[in-house]
N, C-alpha and C positions, 0 to 999 in steps of 0.2 A: 302494446302487449302482444307476444307472439300467441296465438291459439293453441289447446291442449292439443297434444297428439292425437289422432283417431283412435290409437288402440286403445287408449283409455276410456273410450265411450264405448256403451252397449251396443255393439256393432257385433255381426258374425265375423270370426276370425279369420286367418287364411285356410289355416286346416282344415275349416266344415265347409269354405268354399272348395277345396280340391275334391273332400269326398262326396257332396253332392254333386259335382263335375263329373266324376266317376263313375257313379250310378246312372246319370244320364248316357254315358258312354255306353256300360251293360243294356241298357234298353235297344241303343242304336245297333249293338253287337247280336242280338237276338234277333234283329229285323234282318239283319243279314245271313245268322242261322237258319231264319224260314225261309229266305229268296234260295238259300245254299241248297236246304233239304229238297224243295221241290224239283231244282235242276237236279241234284243227284238221281232222284226216283225217276224221273224222265230219262236221262241217261241210262242209267241202269236196266229199264223196261226194256229200252231199243238196241241198246249196244252191248249188254253184260247179258251171260248167261245164268241168269239167276231169276227167281222168283221173288215176288213181294206181295204183300198184302195189301194193294193200293187203296182200298177203300178205308181200311183203318188207319194207314199212315195220316191220310188226307185229315182225315178227321182230327187226328192230334193234333196236325199241323194247324187245324183251322182254331182249336181251342188255344193253342201257343200264341196264334197270332192274337185272339181275342184278349186273352189276358196281358200281354204285352202291349196292346191299345189302352187297357184300363191303368195299367203301370205309368204309362205315358201320360194319360189325362192326369193320374192323381200326383204324379210327380211336378206337374205344370201348376197346378193348383198351388201345393205347395209353394212354390217358390212366387206363385202371384200374391199369395196370401202375406209372405213375409215381405215382398215389396212393398206393398200397400199399408202396412204394420209401420214400415221404414218411413215411407213416404208420409205419413200422418204424425210421426210421433208417438207414435201409441209403443208400448212397453213388448217387445218381441220374444221370439223364443231365444234369443241371447242371453235375457237377463232370467231364465228358468233354472232350475238346476235339471244336471245331468243324472238320470235314473240309472238303477243298479244293473236291470237289463243292457244298458247302453254302455256301464263300465265293462261288463263282459264280452260284446260285440265289439266296442272301438278297440283300435290298438292302443299300445300301453304308451304311455309317456313317463318322463323323469319324475322322480317325487316332487312334490309342492309346483308342477307347471300343468296347466289345466289350460289346453288350449281348442277344446271342442266345445260347443253349444248345444242347447234341447234341439235344435234344430239338425244337428249332426247325428244326434240319435234317434230321431225318427227316420233320419237316412238309412243309419245304419240296421235297425230293425225292418225298412222296407228292402234293403238290398239280401238281408240274411232271408225273407220271407223270398224274394223272388229265386236267389240260389236253389232254395228246397225247392219250388215249383220246377224249375229247370231242371233239376236232377230228374223229378219225377214223370216229368215230360220226355227227358232222355230215356228212361227204364222205358218207358210206354212204346217208343219208338224202334229201341233194340226187339222188345220183344213181338212187335208186327214184323220185325225184318230180319228174323232169323235168330233172335236171343242171342245164347253164347257163341253160335256160328258167326255171328257178324264182327269183323274185325275193327269194326270203329269204336269196339267197346271204350279203347282210350281216350274216347273224348271227353268221358269224366274227369279225367287230369286238368281240362279245361277250367272246367268249374272251381277245382282246387286253387287254381292259380289267382283266378277271378276273385275267390273268395281270400287269398294270400294278401290280395292288394287291397282289399276294401277294409276287411276285416281283423280281429286280433286272433294271435296264434292259436289261443284254443278254441276261437270260431271257426279256425280254418281246418284244424285237425276234425273237430265235430262234421265239419261237411264231408271232409276224406272218409268218414266213418259213416255218415249216410249216405254215401254214394256208394262205398263198397256194399253196406247192406242190402239199399234198392235192387243192385248188379248179381247180387248171390240171389235176393229174392224171385229175381227172373230167370235166372239159371237153375236152380235145383226147385225151382216152382214148375218150370218145365221136364226137368228131369226125373220127378218123382209123380208128375201126371196131375198135379193141381192147376197149372195152366196148360193152356193149349200150345202146341210148338207151330210156329208157322216157319217152315222150314226154307231157307233161300234154295238147296239143292246146289250145293257149290261148297267147297274147301274140305267139307267134313262129309265121312260116310254118312251113309242113310240113318244108321243107328246110333250115331256118335253122341249125340246131345243125351244119350242114356246111358253113357258111362260114367260111372261119380267119381273116377280116377282122374278123366280127363276134363270133366266139368270141373272137380276141384284144382287141377292145375290151372287151368284157364281164370278160375277165381284167385288163386294164389297170385298168378302173377300179376293179375289185375290191385290186388290190394299192394305187393311191393310197390307196384309203379305210383300208384296214389300217395303212399306214405313217404317215399322219396321222394316224388314231386312237390306235396306238401313242405318236407323240410327244406328244400330247397328254394322252392317259392317262397316260404315265411323268412328265412334268413335273407335272402336279397331284398325282400319288401321291406324286414325290419330295418337294414342298413340304408336303404334308402328312406324309410321315414324319419331314422333319426339326423340324418344329413339333412333333412327338409326340416326338421324341428329347428335345426342346431341354425338354419338360415332365417326361421323365423322370429326366434328369439334373439337372434344379432340385430335384426332389422328392426325389434321392436326396442331391443338396445338402444340403437343406434337412432333411431328416433327420440327417444326419452331424451339420450345424449344433446342431441340435435335441439330439442325444445328447450333445455336447462341452457344450453348456450344462446339461443336465439334470446332469451330472457334476462344472460347476464351481458350479451351485446347490447340489448335494451337500456338495461341499467347504466351501463357504461357510457353510451351515446348520451342517454339524458346526465349523466354526470359532467361529460364534456362541453354540451351544450349550456349547462350552469354556467362553468367553470367559465365558458367563452364569454357569456354574457356578464360575468360578473367584472372579468376582465375589461371588456368594452366599457361597460359603465364607469368602472375605475379611470380606465385611459381618458374616456369625456370627460369626467369630473377633474382631471389634474392637469388636461391639457390648456385649458382656458387659464387658469390663475399661474402656472408655470410660463407659458406666452407672457403674463402681465409681467411676473416679477422681471422675466430676461428683459423686457424693454424697458421696463423701468430702471433696469440697474443699466443698460447699453445709455439711455436717455441721461441719468446720474452722471456716465464717465464723460461725456460729450460737453454738458454744461458747468462740469466741476472746474471752478477757479484754477490757473495754474499753480496756485499756492497752497493745493490742497497737500498735504504729505505724502511722503511716498507709502506708507505702510497702508493707510486708508484706500487709497487708489488700487493697490494690488490685493486687497481684502474683498473690493467691489470689482475687479476684473475677476478672481476667483470667483466669487459668488455668480458672475455671469456666465463663467463657462461651464460652473456646476449645474447650473439650472438650465442651459442649453443640452447638457447631456441628458439630464433628467426628461427633457422635453423631447429628445431623442426616443429616448427608453420606450417612452411613452407613446409615441408614435410608431414604435416595433411594436411594443403589446397590442397595440389598437389593430396592426397590420396582422398579427397572428391571430387574433382573437376574430377577424374578420374572415380570416380563410378558414381557420377550424370551425367555422358556427355558418358556414356555408352549406351544410348539408352534406350528402354523400358526393355530388357531382357539383362542378362549377358551372355558372351560368354558361347556358350554351348560344354563344354568340360568336360570329367571326373574329378572327384576332389579326392584326397585320404587324407581325414581328417587326419587320424591317421598319415601319413609322415608330413602333414604343423603342425600338435601338436606336433610331438616331436621336430620339427625344431625350432619352438617356444619356447619349452621347454628348449633346449638346448641354445638358445640365453637369454632366462628369467633368467635361473639357478643361473650364476653368480651376478645378481644384487640380488636377492631373498638371496642369500646368505649374500652376502655383509649386507644386511640391516636386517639379522636373521631370515628372515620369511621363515617360513617351506613349500615348493611349492611342492604339491603332485598332483598326476593324478590318476584317474580312465577312462581307456579307453581299453576295450578290443579289441583284434587283430582278427581276420580283421575284419574294420567296411566297410559298402556298400558305396559305392561311390554315390556323389549325381553330377549334372549336374551344371556349374554353372562356376565360376572364380577361379582359384587358387590363384590371387594375393589379390582378394575381402576378402576370406576366410582367409588367412593371415593377411589382416587387422584387420579383425574382431577379432580373436584368441588374436592377438598382443595388441591390444587397451582394449581388456578385462579384459586379465591377468595382462597387466600393471596399468591399473589402481586399479585394486584391490593390487598390490603390492604397489602403491604409498599411498593409503589411509589406508593399514594397518598397525599397528606401529610394533616396533621390538617385537619379540616372539608369535607375531599372523602367522596364518595358513591361505594359498590360495590352495585351490583345483578345478582341471579342470576337469570334466567327461563328456564324452560323450558317447551315448547310442542309440540302434535303439528302438523307441516305435513305432510299428503298421507301418506305411507308411511313418513315419516320423524320423530324427533327433532329437533327445536333447540334446544339448548343455548347461551345466551348469560351470557357474565360480560363487564359494562360497569363500567370503574371513569372517575373522574375525575383518575386519577394523572401521572405523568411523562413518560408515551408512548413511543414508541419512533421513532427516527429512521428516515424510510424506507428509508435504504441500508441499515440492521441488521435489517429486517424476514423478509428471505428467511434468518435466520441463527439465530433464536431458539427455534427446534428443536434445532439443533446440541447436542452434546453439551459442557458445562462452557461454554457461551457466555453472556455477560453483557455487555450494551453498554458503551461508556465511562462513559456519563450512568446507567446502575443503579449500577455500580462507586462515582460519585461521592457518588449519593445514601443507598446501603447498601453499606456496605463488604463485609458477610457475605452468603454464600450460595453454592450449590454450582452453580447454572448447570445443574443436571438437572430441574427443577419441569416446562418446558415439554417437554423431551426425554421424562419419564413420561408426560406428555397424550399427546403423538405416538405414544408407543408403544402406549397403550390405545386412541386411535383407530383404529389400524390394525389393532390385532387384533380389533376388531368393527368391520370393514369398512365405518367411519365418514369424516368429511371432515371438515377443519379450516382455520378461515380468520382471519387477523389483519388488523383495521382500526385502525389507529392514527395518533394525530397530535402530532407532538412537545408536550409541555408541556398538551395538551387532554386525554389519555386514551387508553383501551386500550379494544376490544370483541373479544374472543374468540369465535367462533363454532364450534360442532361439533354437525355433522348424524350421527345415528345411525339406521339402519336398526329398524324395529320386527318385522321379521322374524325 
């Protein structure tokens, strides 16, 4: 029986893994920001006509690097703890309920679908704290690098975009509001003398930072930029999350369907195996008594006195023929049960098709001669061997040639051809017999099916011969096709892989 789908076990779901990975990505970006800021300060000092408060800026960057190192250590511990719980089979964060704060911070999902766990909630809180601290550090850096004079104020938008990727829409707007308030506090704090102004001595006139109108215009433009950026980023990120959710839900749906299909396949395979076992047992039990009956009737006919009345003799002959037909059906049932009960693949042994074909022709030759049918072959020697079941190949050839002889009238022709075509062996049995009506060609491989015309020409027959052929072809990963025209003959083609 198939194992239950992994999505039904208490493990972190894909959305949680994505969120944790994105926070790790945020930590890595912060390291780039620290390095980039140091390089910018050095370039500005040496090549640009501006002045920077070097000691204060370096102190802020040192604090930023220290806090980022702490965030990285904390994130690594959370990962390690979750992995250890999972490895020891202990209840993890995936089984804990998601809190109210997490519902506010995490991106929305459609009603009735929850694909976050408590670890995602922890990650969302951690991301929110980091973004808030990042804004505070950015405000400090801008304060010591010219305040409102610094054109890098627009960098605040990056934090809004990051928030839109990691957090919910309301949380993203809250980040935009906080960014605006911090930048306004720095600008107006310097404007009204609450904070010292560290001028860059560039871009603005010396007293530009004291003009409320100019400062207000800068803050207004920043606010417009932040909120438009928040709207655009949230819209884009929301669409991407919905697509991501569609993929996650579809994958879980397909996995569940696949699990149920595997269950159904296992049940079907078990039923087929039980049916094959039953058929095999019945065939074994019937074969011996039928053989005994047929032999006894044959002996009775041979030793019967010449004076036996015609009617009793005909009854014994009819009983002998019927016993023979039943014995043949039992043999075919046994062959079919053996083929279908062989598992997903046949026994993997080398099969010499040329030798098997010669054996079948030796067996069928006298029957063809007695019926007045020309049995010919076109088989090049040597043929490449195939991997499969010698008994199955024997059943396949015996039934194809036997069917062709049975439904070909005296004076007709049956030809067996075997050749290599690329990486396959093509096996063809062509006859000039009664043919198969086009409307019935799709049913010739069904169990016990015989066309109306075939029953009229040859009353006896089990209708299992081509069923056995199809089962053998399927077991050998081959293909079979029927080409026939009523009254003109039939050609059965079988392709078998050589590998």
